[in-house]
C-alpha positions in Angstrom: -145.8 -125.4 -237.8 -146.6 -121.8 -236.9 -148.9 -119.9 -239.2 -148.7 -116.1 -238.8 -150.4 -114.9 -242.0 -154.0 -116.1 -242.3 -154.5 -114.4 -245.7 -152.6 -117.2 -247.4 -155.2 -119.8 -246.6 -157.3 -121.0 -249.5 -160.7 -119.5 -249.7 -162.5 -122.9 -249.6 -161.6 -123.7 -246.0 -165.1 -123.0 -244.9 -166.5 -125.6 -247.3 -164.1 -128.2 -245.8 -165.2 -127.3 -242.3 -161.7 -126.3 -241.3 -161.2 -123.2 -239.2 -158.0 -121.2 -239.4 -156.4 -120.7 -236.0 -157.0 -117.3 -234.3 -153.5 -117.2 -233.1 -150.3 -119.1 -233.8 -149.5 -122.1 -231.7 -146.4 -121.9 -229.6 -146.8 -125.1 -227.6 -145.2 -128.2 -229.3 -147.5 -130.5 -227.2 -151.0 -131.0 -228.5 -154.0 -132.9 -227.4 -155.2 -135.8 -229.4 -157.9 -135.0 -231.9 -161.5 -135.2 -230.6 -163.0 -138.6 -231.1 -159.6 -140.4 -231.4 -158.9 -143.5 -229.5 -155.8 -144.0 -227.4 -152.9 -145.9 -229.0 -151.7 -149.2 -227.6 -148.4 -147.5 -226.8 -150.1 -144.8 -224.6 -149.3 -145.2 -220.9 -149.3 -143.3 -217.6 -146.9 -143.8 -214.7 -147.8 -142.3 -211.3 -145.4 -141.7 -208.5 -145.9 -143.6 -205.3 -147.0 -140.3 -203.7 -149.6 -139.8 -206.4 -150.8 -143.3 -205.9 -151.2 -142.8 -202.2 -153.1 -139.6 -202.8 -155.4 -141.4 -205.2 -156.1 -144.1 -202.7 -156.7 -141.6 -199.9 -159.2 -139.7 -202.0 -161.1 -142.9 -202.6 -161.4 -143.6 -198.9 -164.5 -142.4 -197.0 -163.8 -139.2 -195.1 -165.1 -140.6 -191.9 -165.0 -144.2 -190.9 -168.4 -144.5 -189.3 -168.0 -148.1 -188.3 -164.8 -147.4 -186.4 -166.4 -144.4 -184.7 -169.5 -146.3 -183.7 -167.4 -149.1 -182.1 -165.2 -146.6 -180.2 -168.3 -144.8 -178.9 -169.8 -148.0 -177.6 -166.6 -148.9 -175.9 -166.4 -145.5 -174.2 -170.0 -145.5 -173.2 -169.7 -149.0 -171.6 -166.4 -148.1 -169.9 -164.6 -150.7 -171.8 -162.3 -148.4 -173.7 -158.8 -148.6 -172.3 -155.6 -147.0 -173.5 -152.2 -147.9 -172.2 -150.3 -144.9 -170.9 -147.2 -146.0 -172.8 -149.2 -145.8 -176.1 -150.4 -142.3 -175.2 -146.8 -141.2 -174.5 -145.5 -142.7 -177.7 -148.2 -141.0 -179.8 -147.4 -137.7 -178.1 -143.7 -138.0 -178.9 -144.4 -139.0 -182.5 -146.5 -135.9 -182.9 -143.8 -133.7 -181.5 -141.2 -135.1 -183.9 -143.5 -134.7 -186.9 
């Protein structure tokens, strides 16, 4: 319902704690009233991409345990990388 002429509102709206809109609504979607509880039929479906983004955002930015382990291996000379693994990783990065 669009209301364009506010002069037709009853004069007792203030006593009912109802405010007239300052401009007509053009959006058919509306937010639920403040203080309302969600219906049992309300649901949200996320795409698999959105689910992955949500999981990634919950992960710590830096995996300190992994970094510390690698630093110890490098410092002790025990960190070894197979040349084939390096070449594979380089090729994967080239292809996107």
